[in-house]
N, C-alpha and C positions, 0 to 999 in steps of 0.2 A: 645864900639865895633862900632858904626855907623863910627864916624870919623876915627879909624882904619881902617874900612872897604873902607870905600871911600877912602883914601890916599895908601892904600897897596892894594886891589883885584878889580878885573875886575867887572865890572857890568856883570850879564848874562839878555843880551836882549831878550823879547818877541816879535817876528817878526811882524812887522807892517799886519794888519787884510788885507784878499783879499776878492772879492765879492764871492759869493757863486761859480755861474756859472763859474768863471775865474779859481777857486781854482777845479772846477770837471773836467773842459777841461785841466790844466794842470796834474792832477793824469789819466785821461782816455789815455793822450799822453803819459804820462810815462808808464803805462801799455801797451798800444797797439803800440805806435810807438818809442820803445826804441831806435831802429837804427835811426830815424828821414829819413824814406825812400825818404821824397818828399823834402829834404831840396835845393837839385839843382834845383828843380822845380817852390819850391816859391820864390827862389832868382834870378829867372831869370824875366825880365821887360816886352821883348816880346811876344805875345800871341802865334806867329807863333813858337819860340821856344820852349816855353811851351809845346803846342801839341807834337812838336817832341820828346823832354825829355818825355814826358807822354807815348808816342807811345813805345820808346826802354825802358821805366821803363818795360811797359805791355810784350813786344815781345822782351826779351835779343837778338836774333837773327840782328836785327836791332843795335845793339850796336856792335858786334864782327864781321859784316860782312863789316862794313865800312873799316877796314884795314886789309880784308880778302886779301891773296897773293897767287903767286903760290905755294911757300914754303908750307905753311900752307893746299893747298889743295893736296898736294904730301902725306904730313903725314896724313891726315885725312882719302885719300882714302885706304892707307894701313891699318889702324885700322880698318877701316869701313870691309875691307873685313876680317882682321883677326877675328874679333870679331862676324862676320856672320856665319864663319865656327865652331865656338863655338856654336852659338844661335841656329842654325838652328838642332843638333843634342840635343840639350838640351831641346827647345821648345819643340820637341816633345817627350822628357823624360818627361816632366814636364806636361804636358797636359794628359798622362799616367798615371801620378799620382795622378791627378787629376781626374780621373776616367771619363776624356771626350775625345772625338775623337781628334788623333793625331795631324789632321791637325789644329786642335786651337793654337797649340805651335807655327807653324808659321803664321799664322794670326795676333796671340799676338803680332810677331816680327816685323810689318808690320806697320799698322796704329799709336800706341801708340809713338813709334821712331820718326815719324815725325811730332808729335805733341809736344813733348818735345824739339827736336832742335830748334822750333820756341819760345816754353815759357820757357823752364830751362835756370836755370844759370849757371847750371854747365859745367865744358868743357870737363870733363872727366867721368861722367856719360851714362855707355851703358845700354838703356833701356830694358828690355824684361822680364818673367815670371820666378818665382824664386818659388824652393822647398816647402819654410815654407806656402807659401800663399797658395799652389797647394795641400799641405797635409790639410792645415786648411780647404779648399773647398771641400774635398772629405770626411773628419772626419763629417764634421758639417752637409752639404748638404745629405751626405749619411745615415746619421741615419732618417732623413725622407722621402727620395726620395733614389729609390733602382735605380742605373744608369744603371743596366743591363735590368730590367722590364720594365722601364718608362723612357728611355732614352732622349728622346723628351722634357718632361719636366724636367727633370734633368739638361739639356743642358741651357734650358730659363731662367729656376733660376739661373745657373750660369752668364748668362748675366745679370740677374738683381740684382744680389748680385755686380756684377762688377759696375753697374749704380749707386746702393746706396753708395757702396764705393768711388767712382770718386765725387759724390755731397758731400757725407761728407767731403772730402779731398779740394775741392772748396770752401765750407762754412768755413771751419777753416782758410785756407790762406784766404781769403776776410774777416772775421773779425778780422784778426790777432789774431788767438786764437791757434796760434803753440805752447806755453808753454802746453796744452793739450796733445799733445804726449809725453813730457818729463815726464810724471808721471810716463814711465817706465824707471827706473834708467838704466844704465850702467849695473851693475852686475845681473839685472832680465833679460836684453836683453841676455846678457853671457849663462844665464842658458837656458832659454828658448829655444833660438837659439841651443844651444848645446843638448838639451832634443830634439826637432824636429827633428835635424838631426840625433840623436840615430835611433827613432822612425822610420824614413826615410829609413835609411839603413837596418834594419831588414824587415821592409817591403817589400825590394826589392828583399830579399830571393824567395818570390813567383816566380821572375823571371829566377833568378839563379838556380832554383832547377826545374823550369819547371810545376811549380802546377797552376792548373786552379780555384780550389776553395781556396779562403781565407777567414781569419775573416775581419771583418769589423772594429773591436775596433782598439785600437791605442797603448793599452797598452802593455808593454813587456811581460807580464804571458799571455794576450792571442795569441797575433803573436807567441810567441816559444809553445804555445800548439797547435797552428792550424798548425804549420811547422811540429812538433816531431809527430803529429797525422797522419800527409799524409805522413810519411816515406816510404810507400809501393810505393806512387805515384811519387818518386823522381824521374827525369829522369838526368842519368849521362852524357849526352850528352849536356844539358842545363848547367850543373854543369861545366863540363870541360872548355866549350867554355868560361862562363862567366869569368871563376877564372882566364883564358888566358888574355882576355879581362881588366880586373881588372889589371893583374900585369902588363900589357903595361901602363896602363894608371897613373897608379900609378907610375911608375916608370919615364915617360916624366915628371909627377908632380914634382918629386925628381930633376933631372937634371934640370929643369926649376928653381926650388927655389934655388940651388944649384949656378946655374949659370944663374943672371937674364938677362943677354943677350940673352941666349937659352929661353927667354918666349913663343917666337912660337911654340917650339916643345911641350910644355903643351896644346895650344891654339888648335893647328891643331890635336890632337891626337884624341879628339872626333870624328870629322868629318873621320880622317884616319880609326877609330874603327868600323864606320858604313858603309862606302866602303869596309873594307876589309870582315865585316860578313855580308854584303850584298851579296857581290861576292861569299863567301864560299859556302852560300846557294842556292843562284842561279844556282851554277853546281852541288851541293851534296844534294839538298832538296830532293830528291827521297831516298836518305841515311839516311837523318837525317829528317825525316818528322813530329816528334815528339815534334822538337824545336819550339816554338811560333814564327809566325813573324806578322810585321805590317800589312799587307796586301793592299788593295786597299786606296790610300790618293785621296781625289776630285782635279781636278787639277782646275786653276784660282784663282783669286786673294778674297778679302774680297767679300760675299755676305752682303748685308744688313740683319741686326738682330734689327732694332729698333722696329718692329710689333710683337718679340717674347717675349719683356719684359713683367713679370707676377706680374700684379698689383692688383690683385683680392684675395679674402680671402680665405681661409687661409695661402698662400704661400706668401703672402707680406711682413708677420712679420719675417716670416724664413729669407726670402733674405734681408730685413733691417737689421737683426741681424748677419748674415753672414758677409753683406757688412761691417759694422759697425767694428767688430774685424778686419776682415782681412784688413780692408783699414786703420787702425792704425798701425797696425803691418808691412803695406809695406810702410807707409809711416814713420815710425822708422828707418826701415833699409835705405830705399833709402835716406832718407836726412843723416843720420850716415856716410853710405859710401861715397856720396859726399863732405861732409864737410872734410871726412878725406883726400880725394886727393886735395881739395881744399889746405887744408892745405901745402901739400906736395909741391904745387906749387905756393903757398902765394899770394892766391886771395880769396876774401869772397864769398860766395851763400846767399843768403836771405831765409831762411827756410819757410817765409809765400809764397814769389812767387814761391819755390819746390814744395807747398800743391796745390797751385791752378795749376802748370803745371801738376802734379801727375795727380790732379783730373779732369783735362782736357781731359787728355789721356786716363782715364778707363771711363769717360762718353761716349766720342765719339767712343772709344774702343769696349763698350757694345753695340755699335748703329752699330758697323762693326764685329759681330762674333768673339769679343776677351774677354777674361778673365782677371782677375785681373794681372797688371804689375808694375813694379815699378823699381828702382835701383839696381841688386844684386851685389855683391861685386865680384865674380868671373870674371865675365862679364868684369865690369869696371877696375879691376885690369890689365885683358887682355890688355882692350883699352887705360888704363894709362902707360902700359909697352911699347905697339908700337908705341908711341910718338903721340898720338891725340893732336890736337891743339884747336880745336872747337868742337861744338854741331855736325857739319856736318858729322862728323863719324858715328853717328844714322842714317842719311839720307841715307850712302853710303850703312849701314847694311841692311836697309829697302828696297832698291835697289835691293841688291844681294837675299834677300829672296822673293821680287816679281819675281825675273828672276827664282828662285827654283819653286815658286808657280806655274808661266805660263808652266812651260817646263821641268821638273825634277821631278818632284814629285813621277810619275812612277816609276822612280828608285830605290824606297824608297819600294817597293811591298814586297821583300826577306829580309828587314831588320831585325834582329834576335830581339826579345824583349829581350833576355838575354843581349844583347850588351847595350841597354837604362838602362838597371838597371845597369850594369857597371859603367855608365857614371855619375848618378845619385849619386850613392854610391862614386866614386871619389870627386864629389863636394861637398857630405854632410860632408866628413870627414874634410873637411876646415872648417865647422861650428864649429866641437866638439873645442875649443877653450881651451884647457887644462890647456897653458900656462898662460892666461889671469886670468883661476881659482886660479891657483898657486900664482899669482901676488896677487891678492884678498885676500886669505890667509894671506899671509905676511903683506898687508898692512892695513886692515880693514877688522877683524874677521866677522862683522853683515853684512857687503856686500857678504863677503863669503856664510854665511848663507842663504842670498839672493838669491844668485845664485845657490846654493845647492837646495833650496826648488823648483826654478823654473823649472830646471833639474829632479829631482825626481816627482814634479807633473806631469810633461809632461810624465817621461818613464813609471813611475806606474800607472799613472790614466789616463788622456786625455788630449788633446791640452787644452780644455775649463779650466780645473781646473790647469794646470799649467798657463795661461795666468791669471787664477782668483787669484793665489797666487802669481806670479809677480806684478800684480796692488798691490794685497792687503797687501803684505809686504813693496812695495814701500811706498804706503799711510799710512801706520803702523810708518814707521820710520821718514815720512815725520810729522805725529801728533807726533812722540817723539820730534825731533828737538823742535818744536812748543811749544809742550806742556811742556816739561822738558830742558828748557834751562838751559845752564851752571850757576853756580853760585860759584865764589873761593873768599877766603881771598886774598888781595892785601899786599905786603910789600915794603918798600922803598930801592932800589940799594943805599949802601952807597955812599956818595959826589954827591948824584944828585939829582936832583924832578921827577923822576922817578919812577913811582909804578908799579909792576907786579907782578903776581899770584905766590905766596910762594912754591907751587909747583913745578912750572918749575925753578923759582929761588929759592933754598934752603938758598942761600946766603942772600937774603931780608930781610930788618928787620922790625918786626911787632913792631906796638906803643901802649905805656901802655895807659891805658882808653881807647883807640880808636879800633874800628872795621871797618876796610875797604871792602866792597863787591862789588864787579862787577858782573854787570848781563848780560849774555852774546847773548842776544837774545830781542825781541820785548814781552811787558808784553800786552798780551791777555785774553779774557777770559777763554781762554784753559788752561791757565798757572798760573792765579792769585792765586789761593790757592794753588797751588806746593808752588809758591815763598813765599807766606807769612809764610805756614808752615817751608819753607827750610830757610828761613833769622830768624825766630825764634830758628829753633834749632842750627843756628848758634851762636846765641845770649847767648843760654844755655850752650852750650860747652864753649865759651869764658870766660864766668863769673864761671862758674865751675873751668876752668884751673887756672884764677886769684884767686876765692877763695884757692884752693890748693897752691898756689904758694905763698901764702900772698902779692899779688901785689894789687896796686891799684886798685879801683873796675872800672868797665867799666861805660863811660860816653858819647859818643858820638858812633852811628852808621853813615858811612857814604857809601851814595851808590853810585857805580860810574857807571852813566848812558850812557858812550860813546856808548855802543852797544846798547843802545835801539833805535831801528829806529822808532818806535810808542809805543802807548799805546791808549786802549781802553777807555768805561767806566767803566768795571767792573776792569781794570788795575788801574785807580787814587781811585776806591774804595778799593782796597785793600792796596793803600799807607796811603788814609785816614784814613784807620782801623788799619795800622801798627803803624802811628802815634800817635794814641789813646792809645795803647797796650804800645808804649813806654814811654809814658809819665805817665803812670800807674807803670810803673818800675822806673822812675825816669831817662829815657834815653832821647836822645836828635836825634831826625832823620836829617840828611845833604845830601842834592843832591847835586851831583857832576858831573859837563860836560852833562846837559840835552841839548838835538839836539831841534831843532826848530819847530817840529810836537810838539815833550813831552810838549817844554814850552807853545807852544800857546794852548796845551789841558789842560794844568795843570792851565793856568792862567783864562780860560774859565770855570772851573769849581769850582774855589777859593779857589784851594789846596795850592797855593803862598799866601795867605793872613792866610789861617789857619796855616801855617809852620813857614811864616814868610821868608820876601827875604831876611834876613841875615842868613838864612841857605841853601843858593843855592849857589853852587861856579861854576865859570868857568872850574876848573880843580881841579884833586885831591890836587893836592900841595897846591893849596892856601885854599883848606877846611881843611888839615891837619894843614896849620898854623894859620888858623883862630881858629880853635877848641884847637891848644895846647897853643894859645895866652889866650883864654878863661880859659883851664885849670889853668894857672898860674896867671893869675888876678885874678880868683875865690880864689885860694890858693895861696898866695904869699911864706907861709911859708912851705908848702908841697916840701919835696925833691923830685929831678928827676930822676929816677934810670937812671944810665949811661949807663948801658948795652941794656935798650930798647927804650932810647930815640933816637932821629934824630936833 
């Protein structure tokens, strides 16, 4: 066999040993720096050039500003003014949703966009407050502190939660731990966002119906009970006015969807609604005094709030908890939106740099009377459709908001709250992505189950329950992928040396006396027992089948390890145990196509010595040929079944 092997089969090499520190460095580089972001800096010889490249890496504005021209400026100014027309009414609306003073929505559209323009890597992301983070803030903070009875503490804790969210986002980016955010699968995000949007829409019935008192719970049962228990308090004036503006906003949204070139109609409609609603009540307030209005908005740009941050017990832990949860949701949404638009324009964004940018804009925002901001889809879509070229559109938007804060805030005094409710409902309906849910159902039933669970958890439970279900089911699926890797029987495609899954290729031929099993994943402590039991079951089933058909008994078990990227000590112990079990059953274990990491560990554990080098092959085809040769050599007179042999 040894002469036959040396002349016909390739030897599986054991990778050369590496020093521990070098191996650790390579592993950490693969984990934390998969995209090798410092390649250009490292390859540069001049120190001054390295410093320049380093600054351009940290501050992307230095990168795109070098080639900036007048054409770009025109596009960015138009885009900035367009998104400002959306940001102003949306900002006021979302601040109301978070139970914060409406002026904070404008403050949060001033400082964070300026920070992102300097540090953000997306050309299309438009920064601002979002409905889901606002709802989370109201739901989680409102449980502990009453925004009406203790508005100052509520406000200060919102700033503190924003600070902690920014701190966490910055740390994740600096430590290159962006993969932590990806624990929320796409299906979980679709369900969670859809559920949150449904809850937000239902809560806006308070404004549409002119109710003064409303439940602090977010589940659909409590919200509907609160609405119908106060049916005698409904204001028909608010309802009619709200429905009129809602129809107007939905119509403009439909027109823009059907005719993308008319995107500006949908973008301008919220501001037009605010103007029309304000004028309506300004002239007719005496006749419609029951319709609630915003009231006085403080004039002037952001006042400092760094001294208002709360770091004392018992509220610091509450702010930390809210900041961590809202920060992760904001990151997931912002990065997903940024990547989607980057894909459309064929450029890349660095997820870790985006985390640092989001973190810094929330930290600095918490110092300047802002609450949590990220990159909302609706505002970014308008920015993209308006033809923005760079992040300067965020600067233009911030300037427009600053002008509004300095000179125009008194004009919002008579703005009806029902208009803000209509604006929020219109924006939220776009987050209920039923088409994505249908696609998940067709593509992957488990993903649909994840999506549905997250949605129902938010709608019938709480935002926290929905989030826990989203994360929990996503983690459970991850554990199932690792803990229960696929194992399947392989057969030979006729007239080739290719071996494939016999369920995928029914025409593939299985070989008598041989069982070829493919393990589709790494072998770890979490799955070693399962793999041992599952392989044993395959062997039992194959022996029963051969015994029933009267064919030659099973002799060799070939394990294809081409998909086994790594193996730990529990996995090696499982292979050793499997080899002993097979030895007692007069079966021989053969390994095919082990990777470098697997071979290194099998060698160090002396498993190769115990099984024998002659049972480890470079490919499945070579392993099959060697086993077939041994079968014919050991039993030269035994007939070879023509139907099952290759």
